[in-house]
C-alpha positions in Angstrom: 90.2 98.1 108.5 93.7 98.7 107.5 96.5 96.0 108.6 98.7 97.9 111.4 101.6 97.6 109.3 100.1 99.3 106.2 98.6 102.3 108.0 100.0 105.7 106.9 102.1 104.2 104.3 99.2 104.5 101.5 98.7 108.3 102.4 101.4 109.8 100.0 102.7 108.5 96.8 106.3 109.2 97.7 106.3 106.7 100.9 107.5 103.2 100.6 106.0 100.7 103.2 108.5 98.5 105.1 108.1 95.6 102.7 108.9 98.0 99.7 105.7 98.7 98.2 104.0 101.7 97.0 100.3 101.1 97.7 99.0 104.3 95.7 100.6 102.7 92.7 98.9 99.4 93.6 95.4 101.0 94.1 96.0 102.5 90.6 96.4 99.1 89.5 93.2 97.9 91.0 91.5 100.6 89.2 92.8 98.8 85.8 91.4 95.7 87.1 88.1 96.7 87.7 88.0 98.2 84.4 86.3 97.0 80.9 88.3 94.2 79.2 90.5 94.7 76.2 92.6 92.5 74.3 95.5 92.6 71.8 97.1 89.9 69.4 99.9 90.0 66.9 99.2 88.2 63.8 100.8 87.4 60.4 99.2 90.5 58.9 99.3 93.0 61.9 97.7 93.8 65.2 94.5 93.6 66.3 93.0 95.4 69.4 89.3 94.4 70.8 87.5 96.2 73.6 84.3 95.2 75.4 82.7 98.7 76.3 80.2 97.3 78.6 77.1 99.4 78.1 75.2 99.7 81.3 71.9 101.1 80.2 69.9 100.7 77.2 69.7 104.5 77.4 73.3 105.1 76.5 74.5 105.6 73.3 77.2 103.0 72.9 79.1 105.2 70.3 79.9 107.8 72.8 82.1 105.3 74.8 85.5 105.4 73.1 88.2 103.0 74.4 90.1 102.7 71.1 92.1 105.6 69.7 94.1 106.5 66.8 97.3 108.0 67.6 99.0 108.2 64.3 98.4 106.7 60.9 100.3 103.4 62.1 99.3 103.6 65.7 96.2 102.8 68.0 95.8 102.1 71.5 93.1 100.6 73.7 92.5 101.4 77.2 91.3 100.0 80.4 90.7 101.9 83.8 89.8 105.5 84.2 88.6 106.8 81.0 89.7 110.4 81.7 93.3 109.3 82.5 93.4 107.4 79.3 92.2 110.3 77.2 94.8 112.5 79.0 97.5 110.0 77.8 96.2 109.4 74.4 96.5 113.3 73.9 100.1 113.3 75.0 100.8 110.3 72.9 99.5 112.2 69.9 101.5 115.3 70.4 104.6 113.1 71.0 103.7 111.5 67.6 103.3 115.0 65.7 106.3 116.3 67.5 108.5 113.5 66.0 107.1 113.9 62.4 107.9 117.6 62.5 111.3 117.3 63.9 112.4 114.2 62.1 109.9 114.1 59.2 109.4 110.8 59.9 106.6 108.7 61.8 107.5 107.9 65.5 108.7 104.2 66.3 106.1 102.4 68.2 108.5 101.2 70.8 109.9 104.8 71.1 106.4 106.1 71.9 105.4 103.5 74.2 108.7 104.6 76.4 107.7 108.2 76.5 104.3 107.6 77.4 105.7 104.9 80.4 108.5 107.7 81.2 105.6 109.9 82.0 103.6 107.6 83.8 106.3 106.9 85.9 106.9 110.5 87.0 103.6 110.4 88.6 104.8 107.7 91.1 107.9 109.8 92.5 106.5 113.3 93.5 103.9 114.2 96.1 100.8 116.2 95.3 99.9 113.9 92.1 98.7 110.5 91.9 99.4 107.7 89.3 97.6 107.2 86.1 94.5 104.8 87.0 94.4 103.3 83.5 96.4 100.8 81.3 97.0 101.1 77.7 97.6 98.4 75.0 99.9 100.1 72.3 99.6 98.5 68.7 101.5 99.6 65.8 104.0 98.9 62.9 107.7 99.4 62.7 109.8 98.4 60.2 107.2 96.2 58.4 106.7 94.5 61.8 103.5 94.5 64.1 104.3 95.5 67.6 102.1 95.1 70.7 103.0 96.9 74.1 101.3 96.9 77.4 101.7 99.8 79.9 101.0 100.0 83.6 100.5 102.7 86.3 103.9 102.2 87.7 105.5 103.2 84.2 106.3 99.4 83.3 106.3 98.6 79.6 106.2 95.0 78.3 105.8 93.7 74.7 103.6 90.8 74.2 102.3 88.5 71.3 99.3 88.6 72.7 97.5 90.0 76.0 94.7 91.4 77.8 94.1 94.1 80.4 91.1 95.0 82.7 88.9 92.9 84.7 89.0 89.8 82.6 92.7 89.1 82.2 93.0 85.8 83.7 90.1 84.4 81.6 91.8 86.1 78.3 95.3 84.9 79.1 93.9 81.2 79.5 92.4 81.3 76.2 95.4 82.6 74.5 97.8 80.5 76.4 95.7 77.5 74.8 94.9 78.8 71.4 97.2 81.6 70.2 99.1 81.2 67.0 101.5 83.7 65.4 100.7 82.7 61.8 96.9 83.4 62.4 95.5 85.9 59.9 93.4 88.9 60.9 90.2 86.9 60.6 91.5 84.2 62.9 92.9 86.6 65.2 90.0 88.6 65.6 87.8 85.2 66.0 90.3 84.2 69.0 90.0 87.9 70.2 86.3 87.5 70.5 86.5 84.0 71.9 88.8 85.5 74.7 86.4 88.1 75.6 83.5 85.9 75.3 85.1 84.0 78.2 86.2 87.0 80.2 82.5 88.4 80.1 81.1 84.9 81.0 79.3 84.6 77.3 77.5 87.9 77.8 78.6 89.8 74.7 76.7 92.5 72.9 77.6 93.5 69.4 77.1 97.2 70.1 79.6 96.9 73.1 82.7 95.6 70.9 84.7 97.8 69.5 87.8 96.5 67.0 91.0 98.2 65.8 93.5 96.9 63.3 96.9 98.1 62.1 98.1 96.2 58.8 101.5 95.4 57.9 100.5 95.8 54.4 99.2 99.1 54.3 101.1 100.3 57.3 97.8 101.9 58.8 95.8 101.8 62.0 92.0 101.7 61.4 88.8 101.3 63.7 86.4 98.8 62.0 82.7 100.1 61.2 79.6 98.5 63.2 78.6 96.3 60.4 82.2 94.9 59.9 82.3 94.2 63.7 78.7 92.4 63.4 79.8 90.3 60.8 82.8 88.9 63.1 80.4 88.6 66.2 77.9 86.5 64.1 80.3 84.6 62.8 81.5 83.6 66.1 78.4 83.0 67.4 77.5 80.5 64.7 80.6 78.8 65.7 79.6 78.5 69.4 77.5 75.3 70.1 74.2 76.0 71.5 73.3 74.6 74.9 
């Protein structure tokens, strides 16, 4: 049963509660919190994105679950929350990247793209007849020879991080990063730390078929998703480092 002060204030996105809250936006954040865990880390060689896809049935083809997307040659995103909402934002991001390329004959700046997406998400918190996006994105890319990592929120808030996580396991991920993150780590060390954070977030129930890794390299200036055998190599390396009970 709803508290008396809340009743009616969560019926429409345009109505503030007396204590200054938009309940529909907060409900959208809850959808993100219930989503699969995704982590992002900046390192000396670029930016790493790792996602736990959470395969719920042995009959499901893991490859059909996509949580990391390539936006442009130098930008990739990881999502948590409603997959359909994430796909819609990914399509919009790809269009924005191509418009910039056609208009200015150059690739779009990572921060510019992140702000455009957040401006679009924020619009859906202002008007009736629509709902906020129930998804959060980690946007990783290279700008001016530097790795950038941004986190979006259903409210349209944009924050830049050195390392962060979204989804159901965020508190456990952030605790690992607070204690062990290093900016001078290379790709291998950053991926190992990211897998360790996911391991903590999933309470040790990690499956190689359920992990997706994307990296954007400063040297090459491009984003790519790792093949299954590459991912397996990193997971096995991590498994060997974990002491058996």
